N, C-alpha and C positions, 0 to 999 in steps of 0.2 A: 503494499499500498503505499502510496507516495505522503511525503512527510508536509505536512501544512505548513506552509511559511507565509508571512503577513507583509513583507516589503517587496512590492514587485520590482524586477530588476531587469535590466536591456540586458538580452544574452544574444550572443553570435555562434553559431556553432556548424563549422563544416563537416561535408561529408555524412550528410545527415538524413539523404534520401532513402536510405537504408540501413540495417544492422544497428552498431553501438550508436553512432550520432544520431539515428531515429530516435531511440529509445529516450537517450539524454533529450531530445527536444520534448517530446512527449511529456516527462516527468516535469521539466523545468515549466513548461506550459500548464500542467496540471495544478501546479504550485501557484498559479497566478502570473507569470510570470511572463512578459513580452519575448519571443523569441524568434531570431532570425535565422532561417536555416537553409545552406546550400547543399549543391549537390549535381550528381551529372545526369540525372534523369529528367526526363520532361514531365511535367505533374502538371494536369489541367486545373486540378482543384486542391488547394493546399488543405481545406479543412477535412475534405472526402480522404485523403490520401494520408493524413497523419491521425485522423480520428478524432482530432482535438482543436478545438479554436485558441488562438492566441500563438499561432505560428504563421509565419510569413515564408514563402519559400522562394528563393531564386537560385536558377540552374547557372553555376559557374563551374567550368570543368578545369581543374588545377593541371592539366596537361599543358595548358596555355597560361602559364602563371600571370603576364600582364594582362592580356583579357581577364583573366578570373578577378583579379584586384579590379580593373575598370567596372564589372559587373556588380561586386559586393558596393563599391563605393556608389554606385548610382544608386541600388536598392537602400542603403542607409538615407542616401540624401532624399528618396522617396517617401521612406519612413517619417523623417524629418528627425531622423537620431542624429546628435552630435556629441553622443557621450555613449559607452558601452559599459558597464559594470563586468561583466564577464564574457571573454572569448576563449572556447574549446576548441582547437585547431586539431581534427580528428581525421581528414581526409587522408587517404593513401591508397594504396595499391601494390599489389606482389607479383612475382613470377617464380613460380617453382620448378626446381628441377637442378641439374648438374650445373654450376656457374661457368665452364669453359661452354657451355653449348647455348647459353643465354645469348640473344640477339642484342647486338649494340643498339638498335631503334628501343626494345624494350629496356635496356637499362638507361637510356636518356630519359623516356618516359617515367620510371620509377623514381628518378633524381629529381624530375621536374615536379612532379605531383607531391612525391614525400618531403622534399626539400626547398627546392627552389621556390615554389608557390607561397609553401609556409615560411620562409622567411619574408619573401615580398609582403605577403598579408600583413605578418606582425608589425612589419616597419610602416604600413600604411594605415594601421588601427593604432598606432603609439596614442595619438591626440585625442581621439576619443576615451582610450582606457586613461590616460592621465589624466583626463578632467575629470575622473571618479576616483582617481586611485584604485583602478579595479584590479581584476585577476585575469592574467593569461594561462592557461593550461593547455600545455602542448601533450597530444597523445603519441607516446614513441611505441616499443614494443619489446618484451624480454629476449625476443630473436638477436636484440643488439646488446642485451646485457649479458645472455646467457650462451649466445652462440645457437645457430640453427645452419646446419648442412645445407636445406633445401631451400632457404631464403636469402640468399650471400648479398646482392644487391640491396634487397629491403631490407636486411639487416643494417648494413652499412649506412643507407640513408637515414635510419631512424635512429642509430648511432650520432650521427651527425647533429639531428635535431637535441639531443642529449647536451651535444657541446655549445650548440648555438644558446641553449637553454641556460646552462652556467654563465656564459659570457653575459648574456642579456641580465641575469639576475642581479649581476654588478652594476650593470650599466644604467638600471631602471630602479636603483635603491632610492626609495622616497617617494617614486612615482606610481610605479605599480608593481603588483605581486606577480613571480614566474614559478607557475609549477609544472614538474615534469613528471609524467604518467606513465608509467610502463604497463600495461596489461599483456596478460598470456594469451594464449590462444582461446578466442570466442566463437560461439556457436553461430557464426553468419556464413555468407555465401562468397567472404573473400577468397578463401582457400581454392574453392572451386574454379572460381574466375582466374586463379593464379595459375589453373592445370594441375592440383593436386586432389588426385580422388583418396578421400578420406576413411570411407568405410566404418568399420564400428569405433574408430578412433573418435570421431565426432562427438559423441556420447560423454568424452571426457574433457570436453572444452566447457569454458562459463557459458552460461545463456547470457543473452545481451542484455537482458534487464538486471540481470545480478551484477555484472559488469558495470551497467551505468549506475546502478545502486553505490556501488562500491567507489566509481568515480565521483559521484556526487559527495559522497562522504567525505574523501580527501580534499576535493575542492573546498567544501565546506571549512574544513579544519583549517586548511592553510600549507597543508603538508607540501614540502619544498621539492621533495623526490619520493615517489611512492610505486611500488610496484602491486599490480592488480592482478592476483593468480589464485587458481585453484587446484591445492596439492595431492591430484590424484594420480601421479605417475603417467602423467600424457607425455611427457619427455620418449620415453622407450616406446611406447605406442605409436606415436608420429612417425620415429623411424620404421617401423614395422609398416606402416601405411605408407610410407614412402617406396619402401621394397614390396609391397603388395603383399603382406602378409595377414592384413585385416580387411 
């Protein structure tokens, strides 16, 4: 059950058309906050898609960072938002397989979506965040902190975000909070989109609703850096899934 909060905030969440971001947007809106959600999907009706009022959706594909920044800036202006209380930069993509077989085009796209766009959007949103001394939450991955042989470029791009967060935390002292969150595997369609057939191992992953609540708690507490994991032996099972044993 969503926790009741009483002070409405202006919140921007990227990668929110599905998965973790979708549930974060729904939870915050259900608590009475105003949410702007971004994603790559074309959505005709915001309220019907999210099944929750209070969410404004803008299509912004982070594989084109400059264009995504322009689309988000335009949407903020359209809503009349000159200040933000919370920004959750969650959008990401991956490619699964032997790193030596990964196409250069896919490497470039992952870096654009996961890193370049995240940095560019962060810079663009600094003024509205500084206006409220708000919070910036960057969503990384335990793949970057513990290693994963299947998602090498993805892990590298998320590790770079972690380094970016550490630098930004020093630069933004007294202006806005910077929070780095590293979720473990979540039961979304990201792995299948990346080309990994999970089979039974999918049951060991965190449900996106549960992961969203854990992230919301970490943000509320102001944790500087937090791993969001479910300790159910998923790492060994993940390896088996990669080898087709599950």
